[in-house]
N, C-alpha and C positions, 0 to 999 in steps of 0.2 A: 425846560424852555430857558434859553439864554437870550438876554436882551441887552443890545448895545444902545445907549443914549447918545444920540448924534445931534450936533448943532450945526449950524451954517458954517462955522469956523472949522469944525470937523471935516465937513465936506471939502472945503477949500484946501485942507492939508491932507487929505486922503491921497494915497498913491499906490502904484503897483510895483512889484519887485519879483525877481527870480531868485530861487534858492537851490543851487546845485547840491550843497550839503544836506538839505532837508530831503531832496528827492533820493539822495544816496542812501540816507537812513531808512527811508520808506522802502526802498528796494531791498535793503538787507533784512528788514523786518519780514518782508514777504518771503524772501528766500529761506528765512529761519522758521517760517510757519506762524509768524505772530502777527500778520497783517493780511490784507486782501490777497488772495492767491494770484500768482502770476499766470499769464497765459501759458499754455502748455509748451509752445515753441520757445518762449523765453526760458521757462524753467529748465527745459531739456538742454538748452544751450548754455546757461549760466550755473546751474547747480554743481557740475563737477568742478569748476573753478572756485566756486564758494566754499565747497567742502575742503578743497586743498588749502585755500587761504585760512580757514579755521584750524587746520593742522599745523601749517607752517608759519603763521603770523600770530599776533595778539588779537586777532579779530574777535575772538570769543569774549575778551575783556570788554570791547566796545559793545557787543551784543548783549552782555549781561546788564548794561545800564538801560536797556530799552524795555517798555511794556508794549502791548499792542496799541496803546493810545498815544504814547509819548516817549521821550528820552531826554538825556541831559542836554542843557543848552550849549555846552562848550563843544560838542561834536556837530551841532547844527546852529552856528551863531546867526543873529539876525542879519539878513541881507541889507545892503545899503541902496540897492536900486536894480534897474533892469540890466545893467551891465555886469552884475556879480558874476565871477568866475570861480571854479574850483580852487584856483590858486589864491584868490581872495579869502575863500573859506578856510583853506588849509592854513594860511598865515595866521588867522585869527584863532584857529584851534591850537596851534603850536604856541601862541602867545598866552594862553590861559594860565594864570598863576596856579601853582600846585595846590595852594590852600583852597582856592575857589573850586578847583576840580574835585578835591577831596570832600568838600561840602556837598557837591552834587552826588558823588559816589555814595555818601551816607544816605541820601534821600532817595536815589533811584536804583541803586543796586540791591534790590530786595528780593529778586527771584531765586529759584533754586540754583541756577547756573552761577550766581554771585558767590556761592560757598565753595565752588570748584577750586581745589588748592592752586591749580595753574592760573586761573583768573584772579584768585585772591592775592597771589604773589604780584601780579601786575598792578592791581588796584592799590596794593600797599607799598609799592615801590617809590622811590624819590624820582624816578624818570617816567612815572605812569603816563603823563600827558604826551611826551614825545613818543612813547612806545605805541599808545593808542592812535596818535596822529599818523604815524608811519603805517599802522595797519589799515587805517581808513584811506590813506593815499594809495596803498597797493590795491585795495578793494575798488577805488574809483578807476584806476587805470585798467584793471582786468575785467571789471563787471559793468562799467557804465560808460567810459570815456568814448568808446567807439560809436555808441548810440546817441550820445549826448547832443551832437550838432542837430540831429533830426528831432529829438525831443525838445530841445531848446527852441527850434523853430516853431514847434506846435504851440509852446507857451507864448513866444513873442506874437505869434498871429492871433492868439487869444486876446492879449493885451491890446493889439490894434483894434480888434473888433469891439472890445468893451469900451475903449475910448471913443470909438465912433458912436456907440449906443448912448454914452453920457452926452455927447454933443447934439445928438438928434432927439432923444427921448428923456434925458435927465437921469439923475442918480437913483431915483426909486426904481425905474425900469431896469437899470443896470444891476443893482443889487439883487432884485428878485430873479434876475436871469442866471445868477451864478449857480443856483441849485434849487430844486423844488422845495427843499425844507426851509428856505429863507423867505421872509416876508418883511416888506416895508410897511410899517404902521405910521399912522398920523403923529404929528408932533415929534418927529425925529426919532423914531425907534426902529431898530433892525432886530427882529426876532428870528432866532435859529431853533427850529423844533427838533425833537429826537436828539437832544444834546445831553451828554452825561452831566455837565455843569449846569446849575440852575442859579438864576439871579440876574441882577442888573450890572452892567459894566459901563462906567462913565469914561468917555474918551477925553474929556476935560480940554477940548480945543486942540488936541495933538493929532487928530485924524485916525483913520483906519488904514492898516497896511493890508493889501490884497495880493495874494500869491497864487497863480495858477500852478497846478502840479499834474504831471502825467501819471502819478501813481496812487494818488488818493482817490477813493471811490465815493466819498461823502465829504462833508464839511469838517474841517479841523480848525482849531483856534489856539492862539497864544494869548494868554490873559495876565501873564506876570512878567515883571522885569527879569532880565534886560531887554526882552523883546517889547516892541511896541504892540498895542493891541492888534491882533492880526487874525484875518480869516484866510484859510488855505482851501481852495476849491478845485474841482476837476476841471482841467483845461478842456476846451472844445477841440474836437478832432482826435480824441483818443480812442474812439469806439473801435476802429480797425485794429488798433494795438492790443485791446482787450478781447477781441473776438466777439464784440457785441454788434447788434444790428445797426448798421449805418442808416442815418437819417436822410443821406443824400441820395439823389436818383441814381439808379445803376446806369453805367455809361454805354451799354450795348448800342442803342439807336444813335446816340451821339457819336460813338466811335466810328460807326459806319459812314457818318456824314463828314467828320472833320479829322478822323484818325485817332488812334489810342492816346498818344501823348497829349494832343491838344484837348481831347475830351477830359483827360485827367486834370489838366490845368484849369479848364473852365469849371469843372465840378469843385476843385479846390478853392476857387475864388469865391466861396460864400461869404468871405470877409476880405477886405483889401490886403494885399500882400505885395512884398517886393520880390525881385527876381531871385535874390539869395534866400529868402524865406522859403519860396517855393521849391527851389532847388533842394534845399536841406530836407524839408518835410516830405518831398516826394522821392528823394534819393535819385535826382536827375542832375546831369551836368549843367552848370549855370549857363554855358554857352548855348546849349540846346534849348533851355528854358527861354533864353532871350529871344532866340530865333523863332520859336513857336509863339511867344507872346506878340512879337512884331507882326506875325501873320494874322493872328486872331484880332489884333488892333486894327490892322489894315482892312479886315473884313467887317469892321463895326461891331464886333462882339465884346471889345474891352476899351476902356480909356485909362489914362494914367495921369496922376497928379503927384507933385513933390509934397512930401510930408517931412520937414526937417531936412536931414541928409539923405533921406531914402525917397526912392520913386515907387509909389504904390499902384498897382493895377486893380481894377474892379470891373465887374461885368456891366455892360450897358443894358438898357431895357431889352434890346434885341438879344443880348447874350443870356439875360435872365429868361426870356420867353423860350429860347432854344433849350436851355437846361430843363425848364419846367416841362417842356413838351417831350422830353426824352425819358421821363420817369414811367 
């Protein structure tokens, strides 16, 4: 059992972020058989490129630093916020001092693959950081970049939903909604069950970093510097990606009434979302999404409101009733 001691100041300083590098590392571990198995369609599509990258680049040196639970900080640096990009992460990876990287090599490269002569030659080289960074960059562009806009939209919509829950129901409900193994206890305690680490973690007024991920199936945590104290949780909306049972209603009846594209949009709006988020997450053209949203809004099924620089759409009570009646 892991317990975070949380004060009011911690809640005020808690925030959300996205981490492309962390999700890339999770994907690589899955492809290497060290993590949650990928859906069959994803594995079939990505494994040939993954195996080729292992032969042609220094990717095996990066993989040697990973265990099923973790990896070195320098290939997945702490994200700064919701606008984090792979370019941001790559710049931080490349800027890692050699001595800091070698310290991590000594503590994380403990598996059998770390003793492979080819891997060892990379880890012991004076340009180890740049060689591993280049392999990670190639892996990003060949394995994840094409899907990332859609996956990022899933994570962004998750954050929009969580912020809405905070505003309506408070932090306790929000924290407990992240995963069934998380519980909010009285007197400012967050408990994470079924976690390999045991003990109390004090946030000391620095808050908690919350990161939605499309690749984690359970709760993960960062408890040591240079990361802030962090919980990584499964983003909402990844059930279809993983081939799991969806909890949203099936669109058959709704499709017959409003058409397939509009039915998909109505069902997707279980949390407020912008036109661009919907387009990315549903792989639809932004213009087509905008046209359909305008029709649904004109029919009284949606309303829209500005949130910062974005315009978010949500279902009206009539839209909710229509979706509920289609299940």
